[in-house]
C-alpha positions in Angstrom: -6.7 -33.4 49.9 -10.1 -34.9 49.9 -12.0 -35.7 46.7 -14.7 -33.0 47.6 -12.0 -30.3 47.9 -10.4 -31.3 44.6 -13.8 -31.2 42.9 -14.6 -27.8 44.4 -11.2 -26.4 43.3 -11.8 -27.8 39.7 -15.2 -26.1 39.6 -13.9 -22.8 40.8 -11.0 -22.8 38.3 -13.4 -23.7 35.5 -15.7 -20.8 36.5 -12.7 -18.4 36.6 -11.5 -19.4 33.2 -15.1 -19.1 31.8 -15.4 -15.6 33.4 -12.0 -14.5 31.9 -13.1 -15.8 28.5 -16.3 -13.9 28.7 -14.6 -10.6 29.5 -12.0 -11.1 26.7 -14.6 -11.9 24.1 -16.9 -9.2 25.4 -14.1 -6.6 25.2 -13.5 -7.5 21.6 -17.2 -7.3 20.8 -17.7 -4.2 23.0 -20.2 -6.0 25.2 -19.0 -4.1 28.3 -18.5 -0.7 26.6 -21.0 2.0 26.0 -22.0 1.9 22.3 -24.3 3.5 19.8 -25.5 2.3 16.4 -25.4 3.7 12.9 -26.9 2.4 9.7 -25.5 2.3 6.1 -27.2 1.2 2.9 -25.4 -0.7 0.1 -26.6 -2.1 -3.3 -24.1 -5.0 -2.7 -22.2 -5.9 0.5 -19.5 -7.9 -1.3 -19.6 -10.9 1.1 -19.6 -8.9 4.3 -21.0 -10.9 7.3 -22.5 -10.0 10.6 -19.8 -9.7 13.3 -17.3 -8.2 10.9 -15.0 -5.5 12.2 -15.7 -1.8 11.9 -12.6 0.4 11.6 -12.6 4.1 12.2 -9.4 5.8 11.1 -7.8 2.3 10.8 -8.6 1.5 14.4 -10.9 -1.4 15.4 -13.8 0.6 16.9 -17.0 -1.6 16.5 -18.7 -4.5 14.8 -21.4 -5.2 12.2 -24.4 -6.0 14.3 -26.8 -7.1 11.5 -27.3 -7.2 7.8 -30.8 -6.9 6.4 -32.0 -7.6 2.9 -34.4 -5.1 1.3 -38.2 -5.8 1.2 -38.3 -5.1 -2.6 -36.0 -5.7 -5.6 -35.3 -2.0 -6.0 -34.1 -1.5 -2.4 -30.7 -1.7 -0.8 -29.1 -3.9 1.8 -29.0 -2.2 5.2 -26.2 -2.9 7.6 -26.2 -1.8 11.3 -22.9 -0.8 12.9 -22.4 -1.0 16.6 -19.7 1.6 17.5 -17.8 2.4 20.6 -19.0 5.6 22.2 -15.5 7.1 22.0 -15.9 7.5 18.2 -18.9 9.8 18.6 -16.6 12.8 18.6 -15.0 12.1 15.2 -17.9 10.6 13.2 -20.1 13.3 11.8 -23.1 13.6 9.5 -20.7 13.7 6.5 -18.8 10.6 7.4 -18.8 7.9 4.8 -18.9 4.1 5.3 -17.2 1.7 2.8 -16.7 -2.0 2.6 -13.1 -3.0 2.1 -11.0 -6.2 2.1 -8.0 -7.3 4.1 -5.5 -7.9 1.4 -6.3 -9.5 -1.9 -8.4 -12.4 -0.7 -9.0 -11.5 3.0 -12.1 -10.9 5.1 -14.4 -7.9 4.5 -14.7 -5.1 7.0 -16.4 -1.7 7.1 -14.3 1.5 7.3 -15.9 4.7 8.4 -14.1 8.0 7.6 -13.7 10.9 10.0 -16.2 13.6 9.7 -15.5 17.4 9.2 -15.1 19.6 12.2 -18.2 21.8 12.7 -20.5 19.4 11.0 -23.5 18.1 13.1 -22.8 15.0 15.3 -24.5 11.7 14.4 -27.2 10.3 16.6 -28.0 6.8 17.6 -29.7 5.1 14.7 -28.7 7.7 12.1 -27.9 6.5 8.5 -24.6 7.7 7.0 -23.5 7.9 3.4 -21.7 5.0 1.6 -19.6 4.3 -1.4 -19.9 1.1 -3.5 -17.4 -1.7 -2.5 -14.5 -2.4 -4.9 -15.2 -5.6 -6.8 -11.9 -7.4 -7.5 -13.4 -9.6 -10.2 -14.6 -6.6 -12.2 -11.3 -5.0 -12.2 -9.5 -8.1 -13.3 -12.1 -8.6 -16.1 -11.5 -5.1 -17.4 -7.7 -5.7 -17.4 -8.1 -8.9 -19.3 -10.4 -7.2 -21.8 -7.8 -4.5 -22.5 -5.2 -7.1 -23.0 -7.4 -9.0 -25.4 -8.2 -5.8 -27.4 -4.4 -5.0 -27.6 -3.7 -8.5 -28.9 -6.4 -8.1 -31.6 -5.0 -4.8 -32.7 -1.5 -6.3 -32.9 -2.8 -9.1 -35.1 -4.4 -6.6 -37.4 -1.2 -4.6 -37.7 0.6 -7.9 -38.5 -1.7 -8.6 -41.4 -1.3 -5.1 -42.7 2.5 -5.5 -42.5 2.3 -8.7 -44.4 0.3 -7.1 -47.2 2.6 -4.1 -47.4 5.6 -6.5 -47.6 3.9 -8.4 -50.4 3.2 -5.2 -52.4 6.8 -4.0 -51.9 8.1 -7.4 -53.1 6.1 -7.1 -56.3 7.2 -3.6 -56.9 10.8 -4.5 -56.4 10.4 -7.4 -58.9 8.9 -5.2 -61.6 5.4 -6.7 -61.7 2.4 -4.7 -62.6 2.1 -1.1 -63.7 4.0 0.3 -60.8 6.8 -2.2 -61.4 7.0 -0.9 -65.0 7.3 2.6 -63.8 10.4 1.9 -61.8 12.4 2.2 -65.0 12.2 5.8 -64.2 15.1 5.9 -61.7 13.7 9.1 -60.0 10.2 7.7 -59.6 11.7 4.3 -58.5 13.8 6.0 -55.8 10.8 7.9 -54.4 8.6 4.9 -54.4 11.3 2.8 -52.7 11.8 5.4 -50.0 8.0 5.6 -49.4 7.8 1.8 -49.0 10.8 1.8 -46.6 9.1 4.6 -44.5 5.8 2.6 -44.5 7.6 -0.6 -43.2 9.4 1.5 -40.5 6.1 3.1 -39.4 4.4 -0.3 -39.2 7.3 -1.8 -37.2 7.1 1.2 -34.8 3.3 0.7 -34.4 3.8 -3.0 -33.8 6.5 -2.3 -31.2 4.2 0.3 -29.6 1.4 -2.3 -29.3 3.9 -4.8 -27.7 4.9 -2.1 -25.2 1.1 -1.5 -24.6 0.6 -5.2 -23.9 3.6 -5.3 -21.5 2.4 -2.2 -19.7 -1.1 -3.7 -19.3 0.5 -6.8 -17.8 2.6 -4.6 -15.5 -0.5 -2.6 -14.5 -2.3 -5.9 -13.6 0.8 -7.1 -11.7 1.1 -3.8 -9.9 -2.5 -3.8 -8.9 -2.2 -7.2 -7.3 1.0 -6.1 -5.6 -0.7 -3.0 -4.3 -3.5 -5.2 -2.8 -0.8 -7.5 -1.3 1.0 -4.6 0.4 -2.2 -2.9 1.5 -2.7 -5.7 4.0 0.8 -5.1 5.2 0.5 -1.5 6.2 0.4 0.9 3.3 -1.7 1.5 0.2 0.1 3.8 -2.3 3.4 2.5 -3.7 4.1 5.8 -5.3 4.6 7.4 -1.9 7.4 5.0 -0.8 10.2 7.5 -1.6 8.4 10.7 -0.7 10.8 11.4 2.2 13.7 9.3 1.2 17.3 10.5 1.2 20.3 8.9 -0.6 22.5 8.3 2.6 23.1 9.3 6.1 24.5 12.8 7.0 28.2 13.3 7.5 27.9 14.3 11.1 27.7 12.0 14.1 24.2 11.3 15.6 23.6 12.8 19.0 20.9 10.3 19.8 20.0 6.8 18.4 17.0 4.6 18.9 17.5 1.0 17.6 14.5 -1.4 17.5 14.0 -4.9 16.2 11.5 -5.1 13.4 10.1 -8.3 15.0 9.0 -6.2 18.0 7.4 -3.5 15.8 5.6 -5.3 13.0 3.0 -8.1 13.0 4.6 -10.3 10.4 8.1 -10.8 8.9 6.9 -9.6 5.4 4.6 -6.8 6.8 4.8 -3.1 7.3 1.7 -3.0 9.6 2.6 -1.7 13.1 1.7 -3.9 16.1 3.6 -2.1 18.9 3.4 1.6 18.3 4.4 2.4 21.9 7.9 1.2 21.1 8.4 4.6 19.2 7.2 6.8 22.1 10.7 7.4 23.4 11.9 8.5 20.1 8.8 10.6 19.4 9.1 12.4 22.8 12.8 13.1 22.2 12.0 14.6 18.7 9.2 16.7 20.3 11.3 18.1 23.1 14.8 18.4 21.6 16.5 20.7 19.1 17.8 18.9 16.0 18.6 19.5 12.4 17.5 16.2 10.8 16.4 12.8 11.9 16.7 9.7 9.7 14.6 6.6 9.9 16.9 3.8 8.7 15.4 0.4 7.9 17.0 -2.8 7.0 15.4 -6.3 6.4 16.7 -9.8 6.9 18.8 -11.6 4.4 16.2 -14.2 3.1 13.7 -13.6 0.3 13.6 -11.6 -2.9 15.9 -8.5 -2.9 13.4 -6.3 -4.8 10.6 -7.1 -2.5 12.8 -6.6 0.6 13.7 -3.1 -0.6 9.9 -2.3 -1.1 9.3 -3.7 2.4 12.0 -1.5 3.9 10.7 1.6 2.1 7.2 0.8 3.3 8.3 0.3 6.9 10.2 3.5 6.8 7.2 5.4 5.5 4.8 3.9 8.1 7.2 4.8 10.9 7.6 8.3 9.5 3.9 8.9 9.3 3.3 7.5 12.8 5.9 9.9 14.4 4.7 12.8 12.4 1.1 12.4 13.3 1.5 11.6 17.0 4.3 13.9 18.2 4.5 17.7 17.9 7.7 18.5 16.0 8.7 19.9 12.5 8.2 16.7 10.5 10.0 18.3 7.4 13.2 17.4 9.2 12.2 13.7 9.4 13.6 11.6 6.5 13.7 7.9 5.6 16.5 5.7 4.3 15.6 2.1 3.2 18.6 -0.3 3.0 16.8 -3.6 2.1 19.1 -6.6 2.7 21.9 -5.3 4.8 24.4 -6.8 7.3 24.2 -4.5 10.4 27.6 -3.4 11.6 26.0 -2.3 14.8 24.9 -5.9 15.7 28.2 -7.9 15.2 27.6 -8.1 11.4 24.6 -10.4 12.0 21.4 -9.6 10.4 18.2 -10.4 12.3 15.7 -12.4 10.2 13.1 -9.5 10.5 15.7 -6.7 10.2 16.2 -3.5 12.3 15.0 0.1 12.5 17.3 2.9 13.6 16.1 6.4 14.3 19.3 8.6 14.1 19.0 12.2 15.3 21.6 14.8 14.3 22.5 18.1 16.0 21.6 21.5 14.8 23.6 22.7 11.8 23.9 19.2 10.2 23.2 19.3 6.5 20.2 17.4 5.3 21.3 14.7 2.7 20.0 15.0 -0.9 16.6 13.6 -1.5 15.9 10.6 -3.9 12.8 12.2 -5.3 11.8 15.9 -5.9 8.9 15.4 -3.5 11.2 15.2 -0.6 12.3 18.7 0.3 16.1 18.7 0.8 17.7 21.6 2.8 21.1 21.2 1.1 22.7 19.6 -1.9 25.9 18.7 -0.1 27.0 15.0 -0.8 26.2 12.8 2.1 28.6 10.3 3.7 28.1 6.6 3.0 26.0 4.7 5.5 27.8 2.7 8.1 25.8 -0.4 7.1 27.9 -3.1 5.2 26.2 -4.1 2.0 25.3 -7.7 1.3 28.1 -9.5 -0.7 
């Protein structure tokens, strides 16, 4: 092959790679899609930058085209959003834009809520309503302030306790007028009982303040944990056991779908879906078949903290439940969750995959629904359920 031919082939290959790169980047930035723009005004954009993602219903649907400072001190910062034309049907005049953060210290993005059916459509260049961004530093400052106030109150109670103990000691020793009066046995008995009651009350108050301080520390910890898991697929930890049951039904499943968590989720410690299409077969079966109950059973790998793995399993089960319930037409009151946490899977030669497994078990008509873990989950029967066929970690 001559040098000229090799040079020409190199140039053609380089141009092809350049063209592919342009199409890929352009697709992400919606350069080749039909778009429209909206504006939103904020007093503070909390570190948002031009080019940041715009999410509509949690789906990447646009970018932040520009951020403009106000022309006077009393004005607001104006951001311009460039949105895919496909969102025009769900964004209405009452939609609201908010600035949010990916995880605790992640990048900022703009989230736009769905509008209300029947409300007027937005037009290109319209300005929509906003809510102030959540400032992490302000929340932590408030939590620290509450902890400091609780500590001051506990110190004051300690001083009061010391004074009461001193007074009680003097009375018991017979010092002062009150000490002289204790010669009256009836009066002494009453006074001694009063002092004892006071000491008990102060001790209870001191214990209550210690509990308050512990609760504030737990609140601060739970807030950080919530932000940690928000970046991993869910936001409200109180919802984790909303559809949970204690065990699998006694009957045999008529259909089973087993999936690897590594195929479904974007990270080993995440509950954020990356391959939703993997559930299409299970969802279509649920939508077209008669069944009594379906259980989403989730196990994790064997490494890591057991408590966090159980939370992760509950979060993954809830995310899968919500996806199936929202995207396929069936009675979702019959869809329940069962988080196993760290488990050795008997269905896979007693070997646990590092990411864990997800099984969707579908049971025939007439199968009793197992008891729910929480009152929020509506149980169709109170019959005891059989133990799961998963072997617990030793």
